[in-house]
KOLSE-712377 format. One record per residue (C-alpha): residue in three letters; x, y, z. Coordinates in steps of 0.2 Angstrom, whole numbers. Last residue first. Layout:
N
<r 'ALA',<X,Y,Z>> ...
***
This chain:
573
<r 'HIS',<168,352,-875>> <r 'PRO',<181,362,-884>> <r 'LEU',<189,354,-899>> <r 'THR',<206,346,-901>> <r 'ILE',<217,344,-917>> <r 'SER',<233,335,-914>> <r 'ASP',<227,319,-922>> <r 'ALA',<225,327,-938>> <r 'VAL',<244,331,-939>> <r 'LEU',<245,345,-953>> <r 'THR',<261,342,-962>> <r 'ALA',<274,356,-966>> <r 'ASP',<284,357,-982>> <r 'PHE',<291,373,-976>> <r 'THR',<284,385,-989>> <r 'THR',<269,376,-995>> <r 'MET',<263,368,-979>> <r 'LEU',<266,385,-969>> <r 'ALA',<258,395,-983>> <r 'LYS',<242,383,-983>> <r 'VAL',<241,385,-964>> <r 'VAL',<242,404,-965>> <r 'PRO',<229,404,-979>> <r 'ASP',<217,393,-969>> <r 'GLN',<209,380,-981>> <r 'ARG',<218,365,-973>> <r 'LEU',<212,372,-956>> <r 'ALA',<194,373,-962>> <r 'ALA',<195,354,-968>> <r 'GLU',<203,349,-951>> <r 'ALA',<189,358,-941>> <r 'ASN',<175,350,-952>> <r 'VAL',<182,333,-949>> <r 'LEU',<184,336,-931>> <r 'ARG',<166,343,-930>> <r 'GLU',<160,327,-939>> <r 'ASN',<169,316,-927>> <r 'GLN',<161,326,-912>> <r 'LEU',<144,324,-920>> <r 'ARG',<147,305,-922>> <r 'GLN',<153,303,-904>> <r 'ARG',<138,313,-897>> <r 'ARG',<126,303,-907>> <r 'GLN',<134,286,-901>> <r 'ALA',<133,292,-883>> <r 'PRO',<115,298,-886>> <r 'THR',<110,281,-893>> <r 'GLU',<109,280,-912>> <r 'GLU',<94,269,-918>> <r 'SER',<89,251,-918>> <r 'PRO',<96,249,-900>> <r 'GLU',<103,231,-898>> <r 'VAL',<93,222,-885>> <r 'PHE',<94,221,-866>> <r 'GLU',<77,227,-862>> <r 'LEU',<72,239,-848>> <r 'PRO',<53,241,-844>> <r 'ILE',<44,257,-847>> <r 'ASN',<25,256,-843>> <r 'ARG',<19,274,-846>> <r 'ASP',<5,283,-837>> <r 'PRO',<14,299,-834>> <r 'PHE',<32,303,-840>> <r 'GLN',<42,316,-830>> <r 'GLN',<44,310,-813>> <r 'ALA',<43,291,-817>> <r 'LEU',<57,294,-830>> <r 'LYS',<68,302,-816>> <r 'GLN',<64,288,-804>> <r 'GLN',<69,275,-818>> <r 'LEU',<86,283,-821>> <r 'GLN',<90,284,-802>> <r 'PRO',<84,265,-800>> <r 'LEU',<95,260,-816>> <r 'ALA',<111,269,-810>> <r 'GLN',<110,264,-792>> <r 'GLY',<121,248,-793>> <r 'GLY',<121,240,-810>> <r 'ALA',<114,246,-826>> <r 'LEU',<131,250,-834>> <r 'MET',<135,231,-832>> <r 'GLN',<123,227,-847>> <r 'HIS',<133,238,-859>> <r 'ARG',<137,224,-871>> <r 'PRO',<119,218,-870>> <r 'SER',<115,234,-879>> <r 'VAL',<102,244,-869>> <r 'HIS',<84,247,-875>> <r 'LEU',<71,256,-864>> <r 'GLU',<54,252,-869>> <r 'TRP',<38,262,-870>> <r 'ARG',<20,255,-866>> <r 'SER',<5,266,-864>> <r 'PRO',<3,274,-881>> <r 'SER',<11,259,-889>> <r 'ARG',<28,252,-893>> <r 'GLU',<38,268,-891>> <r 'VAL',<57,266,-890>> <r 'LEU',<69,275,-878>> <r 'LEU',<87,272,-882>> <r 'ALA',<101,268,-870>> <r 'ASN',<120,272,-869>> <r 'ARG',<117,290,-864>> <r 'ALA',<105,284,-851>> <r 'LEU',<117,272,-843>> <r 'ASN',<130,286,-842>> <r 'ILE',<117,298,-835>> <r 'ALA',<114,286,-821>> <r 'ALA',<132,282,-817>> <r 'GLY',<136,300,-813>> <r 'THR',<123,313,-816>> <r 'LEU',<105,315,-821>> <r 'GLY',<98,333,-823>> <r 'SER',<87,328,-837>> <r 'HIS',<92,341,-850>> <r 'GLU',<106,330,-858>> <r 'VAL',<95,314,-857>> <r 'TRP',<79,323,-865>> <r 'ASP',<89,330,-879>> <r 'ALA',<96,312,-883>> <r 'TRP',<78,306,-882>> <r 'ARG',<73,319,-895>> <r 'GLU',<87,314,-906>> <r 'GLY',<83,296,-905>> <r 'THR',<65,299,-910>> <r 'TRP',<49,298,-899>> <r 'THR',<35,298,-912>> <r 'SER',<20,306,-906>> <r 'THR',<4,295,-903>> <r 'ALA',<3,298,-884>> <r 'VAL',<2,316,-887>> <r 'ALA',<12,331,-880>> <r 'PRO',<26,320,-873>> <r 'GLN',<37,334,-867>> <r 'MET',<55,335,-872>> <r 'ALA',<53,349,-886>> <r 'GLU',<43,359,-874>> <r 'PRO',<57,360,-861>> <r 'MET',<51,354,-844>> <r 'ALA',<47,368,-831>> <r 'ALA',<29,361,-829>> <r 'PRO',<35,345,-822>> <r 'VAL',<28,329,-830>> <r 'SER',<17,319,-818>> <r 'ALA',<21,302,-812>> <r 'SER',<15,283,-814>> <r 'ILE',<28,270,-818>> <r 'THR',<27,251,-820>> <r 'ALA',<43,244,-813>> <r 'SER',<61,240,-819>> <r 'VAL',<71,231,-805>> <r 'ALA',<90,230,-803>> <r 'ASP',<90,240,-787>> <r 'PRO',<72,244,-781>> <r 'VAL',<63,260,-787>> <r 'PRO',<63,274,-775>> <r 'GLU',<46,281,-771>> <r 'PRO',<40,296,-780>> <r 'GLU',<31,310,-770>> <r 'THR',<17,319,-778>> <r 'ALA',<14,308,-793>> <r 'ALA',<14,292,-783>> <r 'VAL',<25,277,-790>> <r 'HIS',<16,261,-794>> <r 'VAL',<24,244,-792>> <r 'PRO',<16,231,-803>> <r 'MET',<12,215,-794>> <r 'VAL',<25,201,-794>> <r 'PRO',<29,186,-804>> <r 'ALA',<42,174,-797>> <r 'VAL',<60,176,-801>> <r 'PRO',<72,165,-810>> <r 'ALA',<90,166,-804>> <r 'VAL',<103,177,-813>> <r 'SER',<119,167,-814>> <r 'ALA',<116,164,-833>> <r 'PRO',<120,182,-836>> <r 'ALA',<107,194,-844>> <r 'ALA',<103,193,-862>> <r 'SER',<86,184,-860>> <r 'VAL',<80,196,-847>> <r 'ALA',<73,187,-832>> <r 'SER',<54,189,-830>> <r 'VAL',<44,199,-819>> <r 'THR',<25,199,-822>> <r 'SER',<11,212,-821>> <r 'ALA',<15,226,-833>> <r 'ALA',<32,219,-837>> <r 'VAL',<47,220,-826>> <r 'ALA',<64,218,-833>> <r 'VAL',<78,211,-822>> <r 'PRO',<95,219,-820>> <r 'ALA',<110,208,-815>> <r 'ARG',<114,208,-796>> <r 'GLN',<117,190,-792>> <r 'THR',<132,192,-781>> <r 'PRO',<122,192,-765>> <r 'ALA',<114,176,-769>> <r 'SER',<96,170,-774>> <r 'VAL',<89,187,-778>> <r 'ALA',<71,190,-771>> <r 'VAL',<60,203,-779>> <r 'GLY',<45,209,-768>> <r 'GLY',<27,209,-766>> <r 'GLY',<14,222,-769>> <r 'GLY',<12,227,-751>> <r 'GLY',<26,239,-750>> <r 'ALA',<44,239,-753>> <r 'VAL',<53,229,-766>> <r 'ALA',<67,219,-758>> <r 'PRO',<84,227,-756>> <r 'ASN',<98,218,-766>> <r 'LEU',<109,209,-754>> <r 'PRO',<125,218,-749>> <r 'ARG',<142,210,-754>> <r 'PHE',<149,199,-740>> <r 'ALA',<154,184,-750>> <r 'LEU',<163,191,-764>> <r 'MET',<173,203,-753>> <r 'ARG',<177,189,-741>> <r 'LEU',<183,179,-756>> <r 'VAL',<195,193,-760>> <r 'THR',<202,193,-742>> <r 'MET',<202,174,-740>> <r 'GLU',<212,172,-756>> <r 'PHE',<225,185,-750>> <r 'GLY',<227,176,-734>> <r 'ALA',<229,159,-742>> <r 'ARG',<241,166,-754>> <r 'PRO',<251,174,-740>> <r 'ASP',<253,158,-730>> <r 'VAL',<245,151,-714>> <r 'ALA',<237,169,-712>> <r 'LEU',<242,180,-697>> <r 'PRO',<255,190,-707>> <r 'LEU',<240,194,-719>> <r 'ASP',<229,202,-706>> <r 'ARG',<233,220,-709>> <r 'ARG',<232,217,-728>> <r 'GLY',<215,209,-726>> <r 'GLN',<209,224,-715>> <r 'ILE',<214,236,-728>> <r 'ALA',<207,225,-742>> <r 'MET',<190,223,-732>> <r 'GLN',<189,242,-730>> <r 'TYR',<192,245,-748>> <r 'TYR',<179,232,-754>> <r 'LEU',<166,239,-742>> <r 'GLN',<169,257,-749>> <r 'LEU',<167,251,-767>> <r 'ASP',<151,241,-763>> <r 'GLU',<143,257,-755>> <r 'ALA',<149,268,-770>> <r 'THR',<141,256,-782>> <r 'LEU',<151,248,-795>> <r 'ALA',<148,248,-814>> <r 'ALA',<152,267,-816>> <r 'ALA',<168,265,-807>> <r 'LEU',<173,250,-818>> <r 'ASN',<170,260,-834>> <r 'LEU',<180,275,-827>> <r 'LEU',<194,264,-821>> <r 'ARG',<196,255,-838>> <r 'ASP',<195,272,-847>> <r 'ARG',<209,279,-836>> <r 'ASP',<221,265,-836>> <r 'GLY',<236,271,-845>> <r 'GLU',<246,276,-829>> <r 'ALA',<246,294,-833>> <r 'ASN',<228,294,-839>> <r 'ASP',<222,307,-827>> <r 'ILE',<207,305,-815>> <r 'ALA',<201,321,-808>> <r 'ASP',<189,323,-822>> <r 'PRO',<179,309,-814>> <r 'VAL',<176,318,-798>> <r 'ALA',<167,307,-785>> <r 'GLN',<166,291,-794>> <r 'ALA',<183,292,-801>> <r 'VAL',<190,297,-784>> <r 'ALA',<182,281,-777>> <r 'LEU',<190,271,-792>> <r 'ARG',<207,279,-788>> <r 'HIS',<206,273,-770>> <r 'LEU',<200,255,-776>> <r 'VAL',<215,255,-788>> <r 'THR',<227,259,-774>> <r 'ILE',<219,246,-762>> <r 'ILE',<221,233,-775>> <r 'GLU',<239,237,-778>> <r 'GLY',<242,236,-759>> <r 'LEU',<233,219,-759>> <r 'ALA',<245,213,-773>> <r 'GLY',<260,220,-763>> <r 'ALA',<255,209,-749>> <r 'PHE',<253,195,-762>> <r 'ASP',<270,196,-769>> <r 'ILE',<268,188,-786>> <r 'SER',<277,171,-789>> <r 'GLN',<271,171,-807>> <r 'ASP',<262,154,-804>> <r 'ALA',<254,162,-788>> <r 'MET',<247,176,-798>> <r 'GLY',<239,163,-810>> <r 'ALA',<231,154,-796>> <r 'VAL',<224,171,-790>> <r 'VAL',<217,174,-807>> <r 'GLN',<209,156,-807>> <r 'LEU',<202,159,-790>> <r 'LEU',<193,174,-796>> <r 'ALA',<186,166,-812>> <r 'ALA',<179,152,-801>> <r 'ALA',<171,164,-789>> <r 'ASP',<162,173,-802>> <r 'GLY',<151,186,-794>> <r 'ALA',<153,198,-808>> <r 'HIS',<159,212,-797>> <r 'ILE',<171,200,-789>> <r 'ALA',<178,194,-806>> <r 'ASP',<180,212,-812>> <r 'LEU',<189,216,-796>> <r 'VAL',<201,202,-798>> <r 'ARG',<203,205,-817>> <r 'PHE',<207,224,-813>> <r 'VAL',<221,219,-801>> <r 'LEU',<228,207,-814>> <r 'ASP',<229,221,-827>> <r 'ARG',<239,231,-815>> <r 'ASP',<253,219,-817>> <r 'ILE',<260,215,-799>> <r 'SER',<277,221,-794>> <r 'GLY',<291,210,-791>> <r 'LEU',<303,224,-792>> <r 'LEU',<314,216,-805>> <r 'SER',<300,208,-815>> <r 'ARG',<290,225,-815>> <r 'VAL',<306,233,-821>> <r 'GLU',<308,221,-835>> <r 'ALA',<290,222,-841>> <r 'GLU',<290,241,-840>> <r 'ARG',<305,244,-850>> <r 'LEU',<321,254,-844>> <r 'GLU',<336,254,-855>> <r 'GLY',<355,250,-852>> <r 'GLN',<355,231,-851>> <r 'GLY',<338,230,-843>> <r 'PHE',<345,224,-826>> <r 'ALA',<359,237,-826>> <r 'ILE',<347,251,-829>> <r 'ALA',<334,244,-816>> <r 'GLN',<348,244,-803>> <r 'ASP',<352,262,-807>> <r 'THR',<334,266,-807>> <r 'LEU',<332,258,-790>> <r 'SER',<345,269,-783>> <r 'LEU',<337,284,-791>> <r 'ALA',<320,280,-784>> <r 'ASP',<328,276,-767>> <r 'ARG',<337,293,-767>> <r 'MET',<320,302,-772>> <r 'SER',<311,294,-757>> <r 'GLY',<292,295,-757>> <r 'GLN',<288,277,-757>> <r 'ALA',<302,272,-770>> <r 'ALA',<292,258,-776>> <r 'ARG',<279,270,-783>> <r 'ALA',<291,280,-792>> <r 'LEU',<300,265,-799>> <r 'LEU',<284,258,-806>> <r 'TRP',<279,275,-813>> <r 'LEU',<295,276,-822>> <r 'SER',<293,258,-830>> <r 'GLY',<276,263,-837>> <r 'GLU',<283,279,-845>> <r 'ASP',<295,270,-856>> <r 'SER',<314,272,-855>> <r 'SER',<329,275,-866>> <r 'ILE',<345,281,-858>> <r 'ALA',<353,297,-864>> <r 'GLU',<360,300,-847>> <r 'ALA',<353,318,-847>> <r 'GLN',<337,311,-854>> <r 'LEU',<337,298,-840>> <r 'VAL',<340,311,-827>> <r 'HIS',<326,323,-833>> <r 'GLN',<314,308,-835>> <r 'LEU',<318,303,-817>> <r 'HIS',<314,320,-811>> <r 'GLY',<297,320,-818>> <r 'VAL',<293,302,-812>> <r 'VAL',<298,307,-795>> <r 'ARG',<288,322,-795>> <r 'GLU',<272,313,-801>> <r 'PRO',<276,299,-788>> <r 'THR',<275,312,-774>> <r 'MET',<291,315,-764>> <r 'PRO',<289,315,-746>> <r 'LYS',<289,332,-738>> <r 'LEU',<303,340,-728>> <r 'ALA',<298,347,-711>> <r 'PHE',<308,363,-707>> <r 'GLN',<312,367,-689>> <r 'LEU',<320,382,-682>> <r 'CYS',<329,376,-667>> <r 'ARG',<330,380,-648>> <r 'SER',<312,375,-644>> <r 'LEU',<315,358,-652>> <r 'ILE',<330,354,-641>> <r 'THR',<320,358,-625>> <r 'ILE',<305,348,-632>> <r 'PRO',<316,333,-631>> <r 'LEU',<319,324,-648>> <r 'LYS',<311,307,-650>> <r 'GLN',<296,314,-660>> <r 'PRO',<308,321,-673>> <r 'ASP',<311,304,-681>> <r 'THR',<319,305,-697>> <r 'THR',<332,317,-691>> <r 'ALA',<344,331,-696>> <r 'LEU',<352,345,-686>> <r 'LEU',<362,359,-693>> <r 'PHE',<371,369,-680>> <r 'LYS',<380,386,-685>> <r 'VAL',<395,392,-676>> <r 'HIS',<404,409,-679>> <r 'PRO',<394,419,-666>> <r 'PRO',<398,407,-652>> <r 'PRO',<383,396,-647>> <r 'GLU',<369,402,-636>> <r 'GLU',<354,390,-636>> <r 'LEU',<363,375,-644>> <r 'THR',<378,378,-632>> <r 'LYS',<367,377,-617>> <r 'LEU',<357,362,-623>> <r 'LEU',<371,351,-629>> <r 'ALA',<375,343,-612>> <r 'ASN',<357,339,-609>> <r 'PHE',<355,331,-626>> <r 'ALA',<371,320,-622>> <r 'ALA',<364,315,-605>> <r 'LYS',<347,309,-614>> <r 'SER',<357,299,-627>> <r 'LEU',<359,305,-645>> <r 'MET',<350,294,-658>> <r 'HIS',<337,308,-661>> <r 'VAL',<351,318,-670>> <r 'GLU',<350,306,-685>> <r 'ASP',<363,317,-693>> <r 'ILE',<373,331,-684>> <r 'LEU',<380,344,-696>> <r 'TYR',<391,356,-687>> <r 'VAL',<395,372,-697>> <r 'LYS',<410,382,-692>> <r 'TYR',<407,399,-701>> <r 'ARG',<416,411,-712>> <r 'GLY',<427,397,-719>> <r 'ARG',<445,391,-718>> <r 'THR',<450,387,-700>> <r 'PRO',<435,392,-691>> <r 'LEU',<437,400,-674>> <r 'TYR',<438,390,-658>> <r 'GLN',<424,389,-646>> <r 'ALA',<415,375,-655>> <r 'ASN',<430,363,-651>> <r 'ASP',<425,361,-633>> <r 'ILE',<407,359,-637>> <r 'LEU',<410,345,-649>> <r 'GLU',<421,336,-637>> <r 'ARG',<407,337,-624>> <r 'VAL',<395,330,-636>> <r 'ASN',<406,315,-639>> <r 'ASP',<408,312,-620>> <r 'VAL',<389,313,-618>> <r 'GLY',<387,297,-628>> <r 'THR',<378,294,-645>> <r 'ASN',<392,296,-657>> <r 'SER',<389,281,-669>> <r 'ALA',<370,285,-672>> <r 'ALA',<374,303,-670>> <r 'ASP',<384,303,-686>> <r 'ILE',<393,319,-686>> <r 'GLU',<397,330,-701>> <r 'LEU',<410,344,-697>> <r 'LEU',<410,357,-710>> <r 'ASP',<425,369,-705>> <r 'ALA',<438,358,-713>> <r 'PHE',<430,356,-730>> <r 'ARG',<434,338,-736>> <r 'GLY',<417,332,-741>> <r 'ASP',<420,334,-760>> <r 'GLU',<405,346,-761>> <r 'ILE',<411,356,-746>> <r 'GLU',<429,356,-754>> <r 'ARG',<422,363,-771>> <r 'CYS',<412,376,-762>> <r 'SER',<426,382,-751>> <r 'SER',<439,382,-766>> <r 'CYS',<428,393,-777>> <r 'VAL',<418,385,-791>> <r 'GLY',<401,382,-784>> <r 'CYS',<396,400,-785>> <r 'PRO',<384,399,-770>> <r 'THR',<366,406,-774>> <r 'ALA',<357,410,-758>> <r 'THR',<372,421,-753>> <r 'ILE',<384,424,-739>> <r 'GLY',<400,431,-747>> <r 'THR',<409,427,-764>> <r 'GLU',<420,415,-755>> <r 'CYS',<406,403,-751>> <r 'ASN',<405,399,-733>> <r 'LEU',<387,402,-728>> <r 'CYS',<379,397,-745>> <r 'ARG',<390,381,-745>> <r 'ALA',<384,376,-728>> <r 'LEU',<366,379,-733>> <r 'ILE',<369,368,-748>> <r 'ARG',<377,355,-737>> <r 'ALA',<362,355,-725>> <r 'ILE',<350,355,-740>> <r 'THR',<358,339,-746>> <r 'THR',<358,331,-729>> <r 'LYS',<339,333,-727>> <r 'GLY',<335,329,-745>> <r 'VAL',<320,318,-746>> <r 'GLY',<330,301,-746>> <r 'ARG',<324,295,-729>> <r 'THR',<309,302,-721>> <r 'GLY',<308,320,-715>> <r 'THR',<315,332,-702>> <r 'LEU',<328,347,-704>> <r 'LEU',<332,356,-688>> <r 'TYR',<341,372,-690>> <r 'ALA',<352,381,-676>> <r 'HIS',<360,398,-676>> <r 'HIS',<347,407,-685>> <r 'LEU',<351,418,-700>> <r 'ARG',<342,434,-705>> <r 'ASN',<355,440,-718>> <r 'GLN',<341,446,-729>> <r 'GLU',<347,436,-744>> <r 'LEU',<351,421,-733>> <r 'ALA',<334,421,-724>> <r 'HIS',<325,423,-741>> <r 'SER',<335,408,-748>> <r 'LEU',<331,397,-732>> <r 'ALA',<312,401,-733>> <r 'ARG',<311,398,-752>> <r 'ALA',<321,381,-751>> <r 'VAL',<310,375,-737>> <r 'VAL',<294,379,-746>> <r 'ASP',<300,372,-763>> <r 'GLN',<305,355,-757>> <r 'GLY',<299,344,-771>> <r 'VAL',<315,344,-781>> <r 'LEU',<330,355,-776>> <r 'GLU',<340,362,-791>> <r 'GLU',<334,380,-786>> <r 'PHE',<342,378,-769>> <r 'ARG',<359,374,-776>> <r 'ARG',<370,359,-777>> <r 'PRO',<357,346,-780>> <r 'ARG',<363,327,-780>> <r 'TYR',<363,321,-798>> <r 'LYS',<379,312,-798>> <r 'ARG',<377,306,-780>> <r 'ALA',<360,297,-782>> <r 'LEU',<364,293,-800>> <r 'VAL',<379,282,-795>> <r 'GLN',<396,287,-800>> <r 'TYR',<406,275,-811>> <r 'SER',<425,275,-808>> <r 'MET',<436,285,-820>> 
***
């Protein structure tokens, strides 16, 4: 027996088997159950979303020997013949090949005759927008008032080309493109039925390459199975599709954020060595930038389906929203201009170098006390400000230029001024009366412990990148008037963008007469983030111990030789 391709083998035969078209399936099912049938249906949508499939299911529902039903039996002669494409009363017409008025007149002449076998004579006209103007005019009257035994099912990928007179005579159903999530779910079902081994990364690559078409996804899966000798692996599917490794995208964005042009061009050279499609690479950058914007707005909306959640969240915390939007717009523009470049690599390089070159400069310190100048747009590493001088932090990147001394910047108690990006200033402010007692610095000589700092952070009202920086910092008392904020050099990138100014402004509002410079040194105590992780680990250990002492769990382990999987224990936040 010859091999049947997956797209045909797993073509839905009932409405309940349809994937991603629940609205259309529900509407047609209810119409069939209530016998409220229109004489003409128009199915629109991109290729491979189920237009012809739904039309054939509807023809089967109308002509099943059990009667008009939303659930055809699939075993009667009518159902089998429709499935095999040999049912006499289902006439499938390709409008792309039969565009003329003579073809339509022949259809109209045959429509008056009763069905040969079935209950209805069904005309399925595919790509109906290809008919000529004269053919549409000839079809109008019959389409409006066909004989009672005739049903018209029209399908098109371009409904805008249909005359309004045709549209007004049909019930129109717009089929939606398949989301990558739905495609991955269906591919998992198909591969499980076919007993074919696969990994999740390969399925996501196929789903994205299908661009909303389930038929294309199944066809690509057939090709990938043959390429991978009966199994699907991400590296092989990526090679087959010519897709870019997501790690390369992150390396490009990391190099842009670090202001490292040499590293950026090195990554591009490596992409060229791998014969990467640079148009596709720009598309991947656009996709990642979109996910980064979502991560900044709603971090919980990012799942780990593609295995890059942690990396996305870290990069989202490091980038400012303004830079991110600028990168996105430049990537969109670069992709549009790519055909105009001398070659795709040159166009891609110019796009990413433009991102590097046009990053906004850090704003100067406002007021008469002077300002902090940065030697290039890409030099955005945080700089510590002492009581009267500014010096580069020893742990900062080498690209930070030396800066001249400036006067301290004081923040008024009544209306704090914003602290400039990448600058820590001497701070004066008043403590709000509503602040919890445990967090108030009652006397200057009190010991500010790591636990007390962690409590302050969680009750500070900080959000986003600012609270992420605070959770990875430690507040240390050096003297009654001078405190320091210690951040590990490993977390230096967390202080980028607006995270540091927002944290400093909050500190200025709540701690009076304190000079609090930022220092990139290893904290001597637990940071709030480390404390949270330790407490979470302790809770997990206690939960596991409690479960092991539970009588029901003990009985299961004794009776059925069960094993408690510690990694499966989850705790509420």
